[in-house]
C-alpha positions in Angstrom: -5.8 -21.3 -3.0 -3.5 -18.7 -1.4 -4.6 -15.6 0.4 -2.0 -13.0 1.5 -2.7 -9.7 3.2 0.0 -7.2 4.1 -0.6 -3.8 5.8 2.3 -1.5 6.9 3.1 2.0 7.8 6.6 3.5 7.7 7.5 6.9 9.2 10.7 8.9 9.4 10.4 12.5 10.7 11.8 15.4 12.7 9.0 17.4 14.5 9.3 20.5 16.6 13.0 20.1 17.0 15.9 22.7 16.7 19.0 21.4 14.9 22.0 23.6 14.8 25.3 23.0 12.9 23.9 19.6 12.0 26.1 18.8 9.0 24.3 16.7 6.4 20.8 15.8 7.5 18.9 12.9 5.9 15.3 11.9 6.8 14.4 8.7 4.8 11.5 6.3 4.9 11.5 3.1 2.8 8.8 0.5 2.3 9.6 -2.7 0.6 6.7 -5.1 1.2 6.9 -8.3 -0.9 4.4 -11.0 -1.6 5.3 -14.2 -3.5 2.6 -16.8 -4.0 2.0 -19.9 -6.1 -1.3 -21.7 -6.3 -1.8 -24.9 -8.3 -4.7 -27.3 -8.8 -4.8 -30.7 -10.6 -7.7 -33.1 -11.2 -8.3 -36.1 -13.4 -10.6 -38.9 -14.3 -10.0 -41.4 -17.0 -13.7 -42.2 -17.4 -15.7 -39.4 -15.9 -15.2 -35.7 -15.1 -12.0 -34.0 -14.1 -12.1 -30.6 -12.5 -9.2 -28.5 -11.3 -9.0 -24.9 -10.1 -6.6 -22.5 -8.3 -7.0 -19.0 -6.8 -4.3 -16.6 -5.7 -5.5 -13.5 -3.8 -3.0 -10.9 -2.6 -3.4 -7.4 -1.2 -0.7 -5.0 0.0 -1.5 -1.7 1.7 1.2 0.7 2.8 1.9 4.2 4.0 5.3 5.8 3.7 6.0 9.2 5.2 9.2 11.3 5.6 8.9 14.9 6.8 10.3 17.7 8.9 7.8 19.9 10.6 8.1 22.7 13.1 11.2 23.9 14.8 14.4 25.0 13.0 17.2 23.3 11.1 20.7 24.7 10.4 22.8 22.3 8.4 25.1 21.9 5.4 22.4 20.0 3.5 18.9 18.5 4.0 17.4 15.5 2.2 13.9 14.2 2.8 13.0 10.9 1.0 9.9 8.7 1.1 10.2 5.6 -1.2 7.8 2.7 -1.7 9.0 -0.3 -3.6 6.2 -2.8 -2.8 5.9 -5.8 -5.1 3.6 -8.8 -5.7 4.6 -11.8 -7.7 2.0 -14.6 -8.1 1.3 -17.7 -10.2 -2.0 -19.5 -10.4 -2.4 -22.6 -12.5 -4.8 -25.5 -13.0 -4.5 -28.8 -15.0 -7.6 -31.1 -15.6 -8.2 -34.3 -17.5 -11.5 -36.0 -18.0 -12.6 -39.1 -19.9 -15.9 -37.2 -20.6 -15.4 -33.7 -19.2 -12.3 -31.7 -18.2 -12.5 -28.3 -16.7 -9.4 -26.2 -15.6 -9.5 -22.7 -14.2 -6.7 -20.4 -12.8 -7.5 -17.1 -11.1 -5.1 -14.5 -9.8 -6.3 -11.3 -8.0 -3.7 -8.7 -6.8 -4.0 -5.2 -5.3 -1.5 -2.7 -4.1 -2.6 0.5 -2.4 0.1 3.0 -1.4 0.5 6.5 0.0 3.9 8.1 -0.3 4.5 11.5 1.2 7.7 13.6 1.6 7.4 17.2 2.9 8.6 20.2 4.9 6.0 22.2 6.8 6.3 25.4 8.8 10.0 25.1 9.6 12.9 27.6 9.6 15.7 26.4 7.4 19.2 27.7 6.9 21.2 25.3 4.7 24.5 26.0 3.0 23.9 23.4 0.3 21.0 21.7 -1.4 17.6 20.9 0.0 15.8 17.9 -1.6 12.3 16.7 -0.9 11.6 13.5 -2.9 8.6 11.1 -2.9 9.0 8.0 -5.1 6.8 5.1 -6.0 8.0 1.9 -7.8 5.2 -0.6 -6.9 5.0 -3.6 -9.2 2.7 -6.5 -9.8 3.7 -9.6 -11.9 0.8 -12.1 -12.3 0.5 -15.3 -14.3 -2.8 -17.3 -14.5 -3.2 -20.5 -16.6 -5.9 -23.1 -17.1 -5.3 -26.3 -19.1 -8.0 -28.9 -19.7 -8.3 -32.0 -21.8 -11.1 -34.5 -22.5 -11.1 -37.7 -24.5 -14.3 -39.3 -25.8 -14.1 -42.9 -26.8 -17.0 -45.0 -28.2 -16.8 -48.7 -28.0 -18.0 -50.8 -31.0 -21.1 -51.8 -29.1 -22.0 -48.1 -28.6 -22.9 -47.3 -32.2 -26.4 -46.1 -31.2 -25.5 -43.3 -28.8 -21.7 -42.8 -29.3 -19.7 -40.9 -26.7 -19.3 -37.2 -26.1 -16.3 -35.2 -24.6 -15.9 -31.6 -23.5 -12.9 -29.7 -22.4 -13.1 -26.1 -21.0 -10.1 -24.0 -19.8 -10.3 -20.5 -18.3 -7.6 -18.1 -17.0 -8.3 -14.8 -15.3 -5.9 -12.3 -13.8 -7.2 -9.0 -12.2 -4.6 -6.5 -11.0 -4.8 -3.0 -9.5 -2.3 -0.4 -8.3 -3.5 2.8 -6.6 -0.9 5.1 -5.3 -0.9 8.7 -4.0 2.5 10.3 -4.4 3.1 13.8 -3.1 6.1 16.0 -2.3 5.7 19.5 -1.1 7.1 22.5 0.9 4.5 24.5 2.8 4.4 27.4 5.2 2.2 30.2 6.4 4.4 32.9 5.0 6.1 33.9 8.3 9.4 32.2 7.9 12.3 32.5 5.5 13.7 29.4 3.7 17.4 29.8 2.9 19.5 27.3 0.9 21.7 27.0 -2.1 19.1 25.1 -4.2 15.8 23.4 -3.8 14.3 20.3 -5.5 10.8 19.1 -4.8 10.0 15.9 -6.8 7.1 13.4 -6.9 8.2 10.5 -9.0 6.1 7.6 -10.3 8.4 6.5 -13.1 8.8 2.8 -12.2 5.4 1.5 -11.1 4.0 -1.2 -13.5 1.8 -4.2 -14.0 2.8 -7.2 -16.0 0.0 -9.9 -16.4 -0.2 -13.1 -18.4 -3.3 -15.2 -18.8 -3.7 -18.3 -20.8 -6.5 -20.8 -21.2 -6.0 -23.8 -23.5 -8.4 -26.8 -24.0 -7.9 -30.0 -25.9 -10.9 -32.2 -27.0 -10.2 -35.6 -28.6 -12.7 -38.1 -29.9 -11.7 -41.7 -30.7 -13.7 -43.9 -33.0 -15.5 -41.0 -34.6 -17.0 -43.5 -37.0 -18.9 -44.9 -34.0 -20.4 -41.4 -33.3 -17.8 -40.3 -30.7 -17.7 -36.5 -30.6 -15.7 -33.9 -28.6 -15.7 -30.1 -28.0 -13.2 -27.7 -26.6 -13.3 -24.1 -25.4 -10.5 -21.9 -24.0 -10.7 -18.3 -22.7 -8.3 -15.9 -21.0 -9.0 -12.5 -19.3 -6.4 -10.0 -18.2 -7.9 -7.0 -16.4 -5.6 -4.3 -15.1 -6.0 -0.9 -13.6 -3.4 1.7 -12.6 -4.8 4.8 -10.9 -1.9 6.9 -9.4 -1.9 10.5 -8.3 1.4 12.4 -8.5 1.7 15.9 -7.1 4.7 18.2 -6.3 4.3 21.8 -5.1 5.6 24.7 -2.9 2.9 26.6 -1.0 3.1 29.9 0.8 6.8 29.6 1.5 9.4 32.4 1.3 12.6 31.0 -0.2 16.0 32.6 -0.6 18.2 30.4 -2.9 21.8 31.5 -3.1 22.6 29.4 -6.2 19.3 30.4 -7.8 18.3 26.9 -8.7 14.8 25.5 -7.9 13.1 22.4 -9.4 9.5 21.5 -8.7 8.7 18.3 -10.6 6.0 15.7 -10.8 6.6 12.7 -13.1 4.5 9.7 -14.0 5.6 6.9 -16.4 3.5 4.0 -15.1 3.2 1.0 -17.4 0.8 -1.9 -18.0 1.9 -4.9 -20.0 -0.9 -7.5 -20.5 -0.9 -10.7 -22.5 -4.0 -12.9 -22.8 -4.2 -16.2 -24.8 -7.2 -18.4 -25.2 -7.0 -21.5 -27.4 -9.0 -24.6 -28.1 -8.3 -27.7 -30.3 -10.7 -30.5 -31.1 -9.8 -33.5 -33.2 -11.4 -36.8 -34.3 -9.9 -40.3 -35.0 -11.8 -42.8 -37.0 -10.3 -46.0 -35.5 -7.2 -48.0 -34.9 -4.4 -48.3 -37.3 -2.8 -51.7 -38.0 -1.2 -53.1 -34.9 -0.5 -56.9 -34.9 -3.4 -58.7 -36.5 -5.9 -55.8 -36.1 -6.6 -53.9 -39.3 -7.8 -50.3 -39.5 -11.5 -49.9 -40.4 -10.8 -48.8 -44.0 -12.9 -50.1 -46.8 -11.4 -52.8 -49.0 -11.2 -50.3 -51.9 -8.7 -48.3 -49.9 -6.2 -51.1 -49.7 -3.3 -50.2 -52.0 -2.7 -53.8 -53.1 -4.0 -57.3 -52.5 -2.7 -58.9 -49.4 -2.6 -62.4 -47.9 -1.3 -63.8 -44.7 0.6 -67.0 -44.6 2.0 -68.7 -41.6 3.6 -67.3 -39.4 1.1 -64.6 -40.4 3.4 -62.3 -42.4 1.8 -60.2 -45.1 2.9 -61.2 -48.6 1.9 -60.1 -52.1 -0.3 -62.5 -54.1 -2.0 -62.3 -57.4 -5.4 -63.9 -56.5 -8.4 -61.9 -55.3 -8.9 -61.6 -51.5 -11.9 -61.8 -49.3 -11.2 -59.5 -46.3 -13.6 -58.5 -43.6 -13.2 -55.9 -40.8 -10.9 -56.9 -38.0 -10.2 -60.4 -39.5 -7.2 -61.8 -41.3 -7.2 -61.8 -45.1 -7.1 -65.1 -46.9 -6.9 -66.2 -50.6 -10.1 -67.5 -52.2 
């Protein structure tokens, strides 16, 4: 079992300051939290019950803020950028083998919560070039959960009354969530003039995504099915994903004079979820042993393709006389 918790706040700002002849001004905040986890479980028993499980639990919470508030700025250009590139990559797997019962379960739970904010608020701006205010979110979760189980039921010849039972169960579950609040804005109270060649205000959620894979596979095998050995198998996989992002871009109560006449206010969301879930089960039965050495398979005499006899040194040869063959005994001519 792995448990990982990350919390972080990232700020870049200019507040109540007066910048004159500042050249190119950049205010940038970048958050790149990363979690990489692997959880694995193994269990086995040749005669009894084998149980294995693994759990990976990861949460990542972040706030990323870039802003200019109050005061005045005179510069050739002004760029304000808040960017969150948090990521979680996790693998949870379990492998179990049991002579009677095998149970394997892999569980992966991942959550990213992010707030990304870029803005200008109540500031006097005189910029000869471009003013850009960008908030970007590219949070990602990649999760793999797998459970594999196998059980083998074998009945001995003396166990013909009750036989033997085997059961294999495999489960894989992955639960993932990204919740991000992305906003970029310019606001004022209407008492200041904003002067620049061009203005771009963009809230961008084009690269956030969840990729999840869940697989549960079970194998049940019964040996000596003719002696009432039975087996069962069940496999299940669940991939549960949620992406709830808010993306907002706006200009509020600001007086802007754009010398180049270009203004772009844009909010974009292209978040993606890719989920793959596979559950499978296989149960098979074998009626006995095939010929190895002197032991013969428990086939009826009528199933023999031709008469057989064994002569020293016990090598099978073709004969023309009838044979008297009994189960698990060598054949000899009458």
